[in-house]
C-alpha positions as CSV (number, residue, x, y, z in Angstrom):
1,M,0.0,0.0,0.0
2,E,2.9,2.4,0.7
3,R,4.5,1.4,-2.6
4,V,1.4,2.4,-4.6
5,G,0.8,5.6,-2.6
6,E,-2.4,4.4,-0.8
7,L,-1.0,4.6,2.8
8,E,1.1,7.1,4.7
9,L,2.3,6.2,8.2
10,T,4.5,7.8,10.8
11,G,7.4,5.8,12.0
12,L,5.7,4.9,15.2
13,Q,2.4,3.9,13.5
14,R,4.3,1.7,11.0
15,E,6.2,0.0,13.9
16,Q,3.0,-0.7,15.8
17,L,1.1,-2.0,12.8
18,L,3.9,-4.4,11.8
19,G,4.4,-5.5,15.4
20,M,0.8,-6.6,16.0
21,S,0.5,-10.3,16.8
22,A,-2.1,-12.5,15.2
23,A,-3.8,-12.8,18.6
24,T,-4.1,-9.0,18.8
25,I,-5.5,-8.7,15.3
26,D,-8.1,-11.5,16.1
27,R,-9.1,-9.7,19.3
28,R,-9.6,-6.4,17.5
29,L,-11.6,-7.9,14.7
30,A,-13.7,-10.2,16.9
31,P,-16.8,-7.9,17.0
32,V,-16.8,-7.5,13.2
33,R,-16.4,-11.2,12.6
34,R,-19.4,-12.0,14.9
35,R,-21.6,-9.8,12.7
36,L,-20.3,-11.7,9.6
37,R,-21.2,-15.1,11.0
38,L,-23.7,-16.9,8.7
39,N,-24.9,-20.4,8.1
40,G,-25.2,-22.4,4.9
41,K,-26.3,-25.7,3.5
42,A,-24.5,-28.2,1.4
43,R,-26.1,-29.2,-1.9
44,T,-23.8,-32.0,-3.0
45,K,-25.4,-35.2,-4.3
46,P,-23.6,-38.6,-4.8
47,G,-22.2,-39.3,-8.2
48,T,-23.0,-42.3,-10.4
49,L,-21.3,-45.7,-10.7
50,L,-18.5,-43.9,-12.5
51,K,-17.0,-42.9,-9.1
52,H,-15.7,-46.5,-8.9
53,Q,-13.3,-45.6,-11.7
54,V,-11.9,-42.7,-9.7
55,Q,-9.5,-43.5,-6.9
56,I,-10.1,-42.3,-3.4
57,R,-7.3,-39.8,-2.7
58,T,-6.3,-41.5,0.6
59,F,-4.7,-44.3,-1.5
60,A,-3.6,-42.4,-4.5
61,E,0.0,-41.2,-5.2
62,W,-0.1,-37.4,-5.0
63,D,2.9,-35.1,-4.8
64,E,1.4,-32.3,-2.7
65,A,4.9,-30.7,-2.2
66,R,4.8,-29.1,-5.6
67,P,2.2,-26.8,-7.4
68,G,-0.4,-28.3,-9.6
69,F,-2.3,-30.7,-7.4
70,I,-5.6,-29.0,-6.6
71,E,-8.9,-29.6,-4.8
72,C,-12.1,-28.3,-6.3
73,D,-15.7,-27.9,-5.1
74,L,-18.9,-26.1,-6.0
75,V,-20.5,-23.4,-3.8
76,A,-24.3,-23.0,-4.3
77,H,-26.0,-19.6,-4.5
78,E,-29.6,-20.6,-3.9
79,G,-30.4,-18.1,-1.2
80,G,-32.3,-20.7,0.9
81,N,-34.5,-21.7,-2.1
82,A,-33.2,-24.8,-3.9
83,K,-36.0,-24.8,-6.5
84,G,-35.0,-24.4,-10.2
85,D,-31.6,-23.4,-11.5
86,Y,-29.2,-21.0,-9.7
87,C,-25.6,-20.0,-10.0
88,Q,-22.8,-22.1,-8.6
89,T,-19.2,-21.1,-8.0
90,L,-16.5,-23.5,-9.0
91,D,-13.8,-23.1,-6.4
92,L,-10.3,-24.5,-7.1
93,T,-7.4,-24.4,-4.6
94,D,-3.8,-25.5,-5.1
95,I,-2.6,-27.5,-2.0
96,A,1.1,-26.6,-2.1
97,T,0.7,-22.8,-2.6
98,G,-2.9,-22.0,-1.7
99,W,-3.4,-20.4,-5.1
100,T,-7.2,-20.0,-5.6
101,E,-9.3,-19.6,-8.7
102,M,-13.1,-19.1,-8.9
103,R,-15.6,-19.2,-11.8
104,A,-19.3,-18.8,-11.6
105,V,-21.5,-21.2,-13.7
106,K,-25.2,-21.1,-14.4
107,N,-26.0,-24.4,-12.7
108,K,-24.4,-27.8,-11.8
109,A,-24.6,-29.2,-15.3
110,Q,-21.5,-31.2,-16.2
111,R,-21.0,-29.0,-19.4
112,W,-20.6,-25.7,-17.5
113,V,-18.5,-27.1,-14.8
114,F,-16.1,-28.8,-17.3
115,E,-15.9,-25.6,-19.4
116,A,-15.1,-23.5,-16.2
117,L,-12.4,-26.1,-15.2
118,V,-10.7,-26.0,-18.6
119,D,-10.8,-22.2,-18.5
120,I,-9.2,-22.1,-15.1
121,E,-6.5,-24.5,-16.3
122,Q,-5.5,-22.0,-19.1
123,V,-4.8,-19.2,-16.6
124,L,-3.0,-21.2,-13.9
125,P,0.6,-20.1,-13.5
126,F,1.6,-23.7,-13.2
127,P,0.7,-27.0,-15.1
128,L,-2.4,-28.8,-13.7
129,A,-1.1,-32.2,-12.4
130,G,-3.9,-33.5,-10.3
131,I,-7.6,-32.9,-9.5
132,D,-9.4,-34.0,-6.3
133,S,-13.1,-33.5,-6.0
134,D,-16.1,-34.7,-4.0
135,N,-18.5,-37.4,-5.3
136,G,-20.9,-35.2,-7.1
137,A,-22.0,-36.1,-10.6
138,E,-20.8,-32.6,-11.8
139,F,-17.2,-33.9,-11.3
140,I,-17.6,-37.7,-11.5
141,N,-18.6,-38.1,-15.1
142,D,-17.2,-39.8,-18.2
143,H,-16.2,-36.5,-19.9
144,L,-13.9,-35.3,-17.2
145,I,-12.5,-38.7,-16.6
146,R,-11.5,-39.1,-20.2
147,Y,-10.1,-35.5,-20.3
148,C,-7.8,-36.2,-17.3
149,S,-6.7,-39.5,-18.8
150,Q,-5.9,-37.9,-22.2
151,H,-3.9,-35.0,-20.5
152,K,-2.2,-37.2,-17.9
153,I,-3.9,-35.4,-15.0
154,T,-4.3,-37.5,-11.8
155,F,-8.0,-37.6,-10.9
156,T,-9.0,-38.6,-7.4
157,R,-12.1,-38.1,-5.2
158,S,-12.7,-37.7,-1.5
159,R,-14.4,-40.3,0.7
160,P,-18.2,-40.0,0.8
161,Y,-19.4,-37.8,3.7
162,R,-15.8,-36.9,4.7
163,K,-15.7,-33.2,4.0
164,N,-12.4,-32.8,5.8
165,D,-10.8,-34.8,2.9
166,G,-11.2,-31.5,0.9
167,C,-10.2,-29.2,3.8
168,F,-8.1,-26.9,1.6
169,V,-10.9,-25.9,-0.8
170,E,-13.6,-26.1,1.9
171,Q,-11.7,-23.4,3.8
172,K,-11.6,-21.2,0.7
173,N,-15.4,-21.8,0.1
174,W,-15.9,-19.7,3.3
175,S,-13.0,-17.3,3.5
176,V,-13.0,-16.3,-0.2
177,V,-16.4,-17.1,-1.7
178,R,-18.9,-16.7,1.1
179,Q,-17.3,-13.7,2.7
180,N,-17.4,-11.9,-0.6
181,V,-20.7,-12.9,-2.2
182,G,-22.7,-13.9,0.8
183,Y,-25.8,-16.2,0.8
184,L,-28.2,-14.4,-1.6
185,R,-29.8,-16.2,-4.5
186,Y,-28.2,-15.5,-7.8
187,D,-30.0,-17.1,-10.8
188,S,-29.9,-14.7,-13.7
189,D,-27.4,-14.2,-16.5
190,V,-26.7,-10.6,-15.3
191,E,-25.8,-11.9,-11.9
192,L,-23.7,-14.7,-13.4
193,N,-21.7,-12.1,-15.4
194,M,-21.3,-9.9,-12.4
195,L,-20.1,-12.8,-10.2
196,N,-17.4,-13.5,-12.8
197,E,-16.4,-9.9,-13.0
198,L,-16.0,-9.8,-9.2
199,Y,-14.0,-13.0,-9.3
200,G,-11.6,-11.5,-11.9
201,Y,-10.6,-8.9,-9.3
202,L,-10.9,-11.2,-6.3
203,R,-8.5,-13.8,-7.6
204,L,-5.8,-11.1,-8.0
205,Y,-6.4,-9.7,-4.5
206,V,-6.4,-13.2,-2.8
207,N,-3.4,-14.7,-4.6
208,F,-1.1,-11.7,-4.6
209,F,-2.0,-9.9,-1.4
210,Q,-3.7,-12.2,1.1
211,P,-1.1,-14.1,3.3
212,Q,-1.9,-17.5,4.6
213,M,-0.3,-19.7,7.3
214,K,0.1,-23.4,6.6
215,L,0.2,-26.2,9.2
216,A,3.8,-27.2,9.6
217,E,3.6,-29.7,12.4
218,K,0.9,-31.3,14.7
219,T,1.8,-33.3,17.8
220,R,-0.4,-34.9,20.4
221,T,0.5,-35.1,24.1
222,G,-2.1,-36.9,26.0
223,A,-5.5,-35.2,25.3
224,R,-3.9,-32.1,24.0
225,V,-3.0,-31.4,20.4
226,Y,-0.3,-28.9,19.6
227,K,-0.1,-27.2,16.2
228,R,2.8,-25.3,14.7
229,Y,2.3,-23.1,11.7
230,D,4.8,-21.6,9.2
231,H,5.2,-17.8,8.5
232,A,2.3,-16.2,6.8
233,R,2.9,-15.7,3.0
234,T,0.8,-15.1,0.0
235,P,0.2,-17.8,-2.6
236,Y,2.3,-15.7,-5.0
237,Q,5.2,-15.7,-2.6
238,R,4.9,-19.4,-2.0
239,L,4.8,-20.1,-5.7
240,L,8.1,-18.3,-6.3
241,D,9.7,-20.7,-3.8
242,F,9.2,-23.5,-6.4
243,N,11.2,-24.2,-9.5
244,I,8.7,-22.7,-12.0
245,P,9.8,-21.7,-15.6
246,T,11.7,-18.4,-15.8
247,K,9.2,-16.9,-18.2
248,A,6.3,-17.6,-15.8
249,R,8.3,-16.3,-12.9
250,K,9.0,-13.0,-14.7
251,A,5.4,-12.6,-15.8
252,L,4.2,-13.1,-12.2
253,R,6.6,-10.5,-10.8
254,A,5.7,-8.0,-13.5
255,Q,2.0,-8.6,-12.8
256,Y,2.5,-8.1,-9.0
257,L,4.3,-4.8,-9.5
258,E,1.4,-3.5,-11.7
259,L,-1.3,-4.3,-9.1
260,N,-2.7,-1.9,-6.5
261,P,-4.3,-3.8,-3.6
262,V,-6.5,-0.8,-2.5
263,Q,-7.8,-0.3,-6.0
264,L,-8.6,-4.0,-6.2
265,K,-10.6,-3.7,-3.0
266,R,-12.5,-0.7,-4.6
267,D,-13.2,-2.7,-7.7
268,I,-14.4,-5.7,-5.6
269,A,-16.6,-3.5,-3.4
270,H,-18.2,-1.9,-6.5
271,R,-19.2,-5.3,-8.0
272,Q,-20.6,-6.3,-4.6
273,D,-22.7,-3.1,-4.6
274,Q,-24.0,-4.0,-8.0
275,L,-24.8,-7.6,-7.0
276,L,-26.9,-6.3,-4.1
277,E,-28.7,-3.8,-6.2
278,I,-29.6,-6.5,-8.8
279,A,-30.8,-8.8,-6.0
280,K,-33.0,-6.1,-4.4
281,R,-34.5,-5.0,-7.8
282,K,-35.2,-8.7,-8.6
283,D,-37.0,-9.3,-5.3
284,K,-39.0,-6.2,-5.5
285,S,-40.2,-7.2,-9.0
286,K,-41.5,-10.4,-7.5
287,G,-43.4,-8.6,-4.9
288,K,-41.3,-9.9,-2.0
289,E,-40.0,-7.9,0.9
290,V,-36.5,-8.9,1.8
291,E,-33.9,-7.3,4.0
292,A,-30.8,-6.9,1.8
293,P,-27.5,-7.2,3.5
294,A,-25.2,-4.2,3.7
295,V,-21.9,-4.0,2.0
296,S,-18.6,-3.8,3.9
297,R,-15.8,-2.2,1.9
298,T,-13.3,-4.3,3.8
299,S,-15.1,-7.6,4.4
300,G,-17.5,-8.2,1.5
301,L,-21.2,-8.9,2.0
302,R,-22.8,-9.2,5.4
303,Q,-26.2,-9.1,7.0
304,R,-27.5,-5.7,8.1
305,S,-27.4,-5.3,11.9
306,T,-30.6,-4.6,13.7
307,R,-29.0,-1.6,15.4
308,S,-27.1,1.2,13.8
309,R,-23.4,1.3,14.0
310,A,-20.4,3.2,12.5
311,S,-19.0,1.7,9.4
């Protein structure tokens, strides 16, 4: 933010800001996070008999220590009403780096999910080496199985009803998708296009400017479990640690230097505002009274509080 001229701090302010511990940050943000807490429902259905052709990842040979092995999942935008077609977000997360890509599709049809997956593969800064999905028919289908076989991509699936098998992408479903688009119903072409516009900015903000900690070690002593995490780094920083082609490395660095994180947040917030306006107009046209969530310029969509507060 200082580099792009969006922030000016005194020496003391800069020292205090950089010296804040994770616990202090969590304590300061606790009231805001409580207001953001929402509940959702899973809409995944079991796949067909084709799932027996796809190995369960527990027993598959994956090299998760290098980029390219990803988990993928769909996030439903039904708004509490599962009737008819509604938009879905294809969420894809690389295990080694945390690199995340999102694409909105008009429904769970295999055709749209496959097209979105191929589109994401074209923009990944590393070759796609492995895909791990749940057992839904949108992933476990003959078309995707043949595609992975032809392109020598390892295709595995999680165990049924074991959501923690896809813990990396499940985490992004909340921290990236839900916190930025909320739980409203999106079912029109206009909303589909707006979601993809938002994701175009969000992917840059998350991958280049949002640091993440990864679990480095977990030990158990009696009934207590101790976890040790590595230093927080962005997916972009983690990716540069790996032996990626020089051309790709230079392109990533050049792209990073061109980006302004504050402007990206403005662009994201603008698309969030538009999504809310579309949703409100759509509900009014149906004669329904709904309480539209307010927009946070720093935290995405959230439910409007029953009492007034400073933004």
